[in-house]
N, C-alpha and C positions, 0 to 999 in steps of 0.2 A: 340732879343731873340736867344740864342745859343742852338742848337740842337745836341745831341749826336747820331750819326748813325754809326753802324758797317756794312760796305760794305763787300760783299763776297771777300775773299782773291784772288780768281782766277780772279775776275773782276778787283780788284785793280791792280794786277800784269799786266794784259793786258793793262789797261788804262795808266799805267806808261810807257809801251813800246810805245804805240801809241802817247801819248802826250808829252813825254820827259819833257822839262823844264816847260811846261804849267800844268803839273799834280798837282803841289802844289796848284795852284789857283783853279783848278778843284775840288780837294778834299775839299778845304776850303768852297766851296759853299754849301756843304752838311751839314754844321753847321748852315745854314741860313734857314729861313722859305721859303716855296714855295709861288708862286704868284697866286692870284685868279683873274679870269677874266670873263667878259661877253661880248657877241657880239650882237649888235643891229640888229633887224629884219628890213631890209630896205623895206620889203613889206608893213610895217605898219607905219613906221616913219623914219625920217632922223637922222643921228648922231647929227646934230646941234639941232634939236627939242628935241631929247632925253637929250642932255646935259642941255638944258634950263629947262626941266621938271623932270629930274631924282631926286627922293626924297632922295638919299643918295650920298655920296661923291665918285666921280670917277675920273680917270686920263687916258688919252689916251695911248694906246699901240702904240709905235712909228711906227711899220711896218704894222698895221692893221687899215684901214680907219674907220671902224665901231666897233673897239674893245677897251675895257676899263679895267683897273685894278680897283678892289674895295678892301676895307679892308676885310680881311678874317674873321674878327669878325662879319661882317654883314651877313644877311640871305636874299639875294635878291629873293630866291625861295619862300619866305614867304611874297611876296608882290603882290597885285592885278595886277600890270603891268606884272608880270611873267605869271599869268593866262590868261592875254590878249595876250600873245605871243609876247611881245615887245622886248624880248631879250632871248638869250640862254646862260646858264652858261657854260663856257668852259675855260680850261687852255690856257693861252696866246699863247704858241708855237703851240698848236694843232689847232689854228685858221689859221695858215699859209698855209697849203696845199690848202684848198678851195679858199683862197683869191688869190692864184697865178695861179689857173687854169682859163684861159681867157674864160669866158662863154659869148656867144652872144645869144640874145633872138631868140627863134626858134630852138636852138640846141637840139639834142637828147643826153642826158647825162646819164651816168651810174655811180653810186657809188656802187662798188661791195662788199665791206665789211663795211656796213654803220652804223650798230647799235653802239651807241644809237641814232645817227642822227646829231651830231655836225657839220659834214661837209656837209651832205645832206641838212640840213636846209639852209646853206649859198648858196649852189648850186641852190636850189629852189628859194631862194630870188633873186639871180642874173638872173634867167630865167624870172622873172617877170610875171609868168602865161602863158608864151608862150613856145612852144616846149614841150619836154617830159623829165621828170626826172624818171629814173628807179633806185630805191634804194633797195638794197638787203642785207640780212644777212643770212648766212646758218643756224644760230641758231634761231629756231622759237620763243623761249622765249625772246631772245634779239630783234628780229624783232618786237615784240609787243611794246616794248619801242620806237623803231624807228617809228612805226605807230603813236603813241601818239604825238611824237615831230613834225612829219610832219604835222599832223592835227592841233596841237596847233599853229604852225607857220603860218597857213593859206595857205599852198601850195596846189593848186588846180589841178596841172597837173602831179601828181606822180603816178607811178605804184610801189606798195610796194610788194616785193617778199621775199621768204625764200627758196633759192635754192643753190645748189652747182654750182660753176663757170662753170664746164664742161657742165652741163645741160643748163645753160644760153647760152653758145656758140652755141648750136644747134638751139636755137630760134632767136638769134640776130646776124647772121653772117654779119660782116662788116656794122653794123647798126648805130653805135654811132659816133657822132662828137667828143665827149669828154668823157674820162673815168677817174675816180679817184679811185686809189687803196690805201687805208690806210691799209696796210697789217698787218695781225697778226704778232707779233714780240716778241722778248724776253723782251722788255719793259725796257731796261736799262735806258732810258731817263726819266722814271717815278719813279725811286727809291726814290727820295726825296719826291715827292708828295704822293706816295703810297708805303710805305716800304714793304707791304705784297707781292709785286711783286717779291721781291728778292727770296722768297721761290719757286715761279714758275720758276724763272730763274735757280735756283740750280737744280730743278727737271728735266726741259726739255732742258735747254741750248740753244745754237745758232742753231745747226744743225737741230733740229726738226722744228723750224720755217722757216729756210731757204728753206727746202724742200717744205713747204706749199706755200711760197712766189713764188717760181719758177713755181709751178703748176698754181697759180692764174694769174701771169703776162703773161703766155703763152696763157691762155684762153682769157684774156682781149685783147691781141694783135689780136686774131681772130675776135673779135667783133668790132674792130675799123675800121672806113672808111679810105680809102686812104686820106692822108693829115690831118687826125685827130690827136688829142693829148691825151696822157696818162700822168697823174700826179701820180707818185708813191711816197709814203711816209711811214715812220716808226717812232716810238718813241724810237728807240734804237741807240746805237753807233757802234754796231758790223759791221765791214767792210764786212763780209760775207753776212749779211742781207741787206746791203745798196748798196755800189758800186758793190759788188759781184753779187747781184740780177740783177742790171742794165747791167753789163757786160754779164751775162748769156743771157738776152733778146737780146742784140746786136749780140751775136753769133748765136742765133736761128733764129732771124729775122733781117738780115743785112739791110733791108730797113728802119729800125728805126735809128734815130739820137737823141742825147741828146742836147737840146737847152737851152739857158740861160733864166731862168724864172724871173730873177730880172729886174724890169723896169729900164730904163736909168735914169740918174740924173734929166733930165728935167721933165720926167713923175713923178718921186718921188716928186719933188717940187710942181708940179701941184696938186697932190693928197694929199700933206701934210704928206707924209710917209717917212721913212728912213730905209734902210737895212744895215746901216753902220757896225753893229756888227755881221753880218752874215759871216760864214766861207764857204769855197769852198770844193767840193768833193776831195777825196784823191785817185787818180788812183793808186798811188804807194803802197797803202795798200793791193791791190788785184792784182797787176801786170796787170792792165787794161789799156784801151786806154785813150789817153789824153783828149778826150771829156768828160770824167767823171768829169773833173774840172768844168763843167757847172752845176753839182749838187750842192746843198747847204746843209750846216750843221748848226744847231742851238745848241750852247753849253750853259749849265746853268751857266757857269762862265763868259760868255760874254754878255748874254742878261738877262733881267728880266723875265725869263720863264724857262721851262724845256728843255729837249733835243729832237731834231727832225732831220730827214734826208728827203730831197725832191729832186726829179728828174723829169724834164719835158721832155717828149719824143714825137717826131713827126714821124708819119708813112709816108714813101716816097710816093710822088705823082705818081710815075710811075707804081704803082700796079693797076691792073684791079679792078674797083669798081663794087660791086654787092650788090644792095639793097635788103632788104627783100621784097618778092613778095606778101605775103598774109597779108593784113591789115584788122583790124576789121572794119566792115561796121556798123557805128553807126546809119545809116538811117533806118536800119531794127531793130526795137525795139518793145518790148511788149507794149501793150496799157497802157497809163497812166490814172489814175483816174481823174475825173473832178476836184477833190479837189487838186490833185497834180499839174495839169496844172495851176489852178487858183493861187496857191501859187508861183510856179516857175516863172510864167509870171510877178509877182510883183517884182521879184529880178532884180535890175538894174546893176548888175555886168557883164562886157563883157565876163567873163570866164564861165558864167552860161547861156546856151542856150538850148532850147528844141531840136534843131537839133542834138546835141551831146549826147543825153541821151540814156542810156540803162536801162532796168529793169531786175533785177534778183530776182525772187520770189516777195517779197513785197518791196524790196530795190531799190531805184532809184539812179543811178550814172550818173555823167557828165564825159564823157571820153575825154582825150586829143586826138587830131587828130594824125593819123599816127602810131598807135600801130600795131604791127604784131599780128598774131593769137597766143594768149597766152594759149589756152586750153592745160591742162596737167601740167601747172606750179602751184606751191603752192603760191596763191595770197592772201595777206592780205587786200589789197585795190587796186582797179583799178579806177584811177581818183578821183574825188571829190564825196564823199557820200553826196547826197542832203537830203535824209530822207527816211522815210518808209510810205507806204500806209497801213492804218489800217481801214478796213471796209469803212465807209463813211467819213474818215478824212485822212489828210496827216500830219505827224509829222516831222518837219525839224530836221536835225542832228546837233550835236555839231560841227562837221567838217565844215559844211556850215557856221555856225555863225562865226567861227574863220577865215574863208576865206573872209568874207565880211568887207567892210568899213561901217561906220554908215549911210552914205548917200545912200547906196545900197538898203535900205529897209525903207518903209515909217513909220511904227509904231515902235518907239524906246523909250527906257527909259534909260537915261544916268545918273548915280550917280556920285557925286563928290568923290574924292579919300578919303576924311575924313568922308564920310557918312557910318555909321555902317551897313547899308543895303548891302553894297558891300560884306563884309565878310559873312553876313547872306545868301546872294544869293549864294556865292561860297560854302557854307555849305549845300546847297540844301534845305533851309528853305522856308516855305510859308511866304510871306510878305504882310502886309496891306499897301495900297497906300494912300498918302495924298490927292491926287486930283482925280477927276473923269476921268477915262479912258474908252474908248470904248472897249468892249469885243473883244478878238482875240489874235493872236500871236504877241509878241513883241520881238525885239532884245534888249537884256540888255547889257549895256556898262558901263565902268568906264572912266570918262573924255573923252568920245567919242570913246573909243576903245572897240569893241565888246567882250563880255565874253561868251554869250550863249543865249538861248531862255527861254521865259516864256509865259504862257498863262494867260491872264487877264480875270477874270469873277467876276462880282459883286464887282469890285474894289479891288480884291485880286489877288496877283501875284502868280499863281501856278507855282512852280519852275520846269524847265525842264533842268537844268544844268546836265551834264553827271555825274551820281553818282560815277563812277570810277575815276573821276578827282577831286572830291570834296576836299575842303580845309581841311587839316589835322592839 
């Protein structure tokens, strides 16, 4: 299919200058359709298992071990597996930043410009329930979408915030092991996928976003531990916003260095991935230091994806390390009701323990260990919301259901993928059951993957799926 696209003349002129002989091939790619992708949630399944059970046609993205192309005519967001949190729909090149930030279980990780959550969900999956993921977006409305995606993915160790980076820096000085900055940018790399971005580009230009990027990257540097890593990314081609922002950080914080984030060939073979079509940073475009060649660029005429820029930076080990001193004491908590204790003690998931619970009002949360004092921050969620105490009963949360595996709870009902009751459940309907079930709370699943809760009484399934998430 050939697409006609009129690019802004100023953009075309600049790209001709930057790309030279490559410009013709670059321009031609805008007459082709963009690529659609999804990323498998490794908290819930493996890429191999997903390939074996995926109900539609997919093809591996060469450089993402858990990423796949799918036909753009399909609607994977209208499948029960999406509601079970088995995958995240994401443009292929946008999967790259989180895949290249080396996360170790137990790390304290910050995603500073996180909404709607494409990169945070991958970071949380790589943590595997250990350590802390602080995921933030300054826009409160966008942060609500972030909250939903974190909970849908079953991430139990996240602190979800909506704050300005400079305020975060006051709470988390030299606290994080890893920080991801998917910076707000002029979006040149997304023109093909989202042509409406061109109007924003013409209105704001490069300088507006470059100023924001410099402010964010400086605050992030203050929150990183000595020896820690920052991964900076944009979806734009602008040298000022890309190599220029990194050069600015290196001037302001000389202890940082740009390191190569592309794995060596042996590692690529072991993981079954390939970075063959990636380009390198261009220090000559900003009159910057040679180490900017360690940055990487993804071009839409070289890969089956859109445009991206990525830089991995390490903070020097010779800086004095100062950890946060004031940690939340989860052992001092409000009293849980007997019903709440009874329910929580039946959960067999290692990330849900009575010792790490706090109660705020009627709401029960399971906190990740090692959080600083967060009073005064705009918090959307602190840890895993387990449920709500209501008079003489406890009602488990949607977030808890998505964080569990089916073996974590004794009373379960799992429908097959072709059972019409799956969609009825996701539409929040009451369901008559075929067999006799003991009254009580049940974890409802599709093919063994949890979807949500229901309460069985008189062999009727009273639906407790979160109404705001219902099938549309």
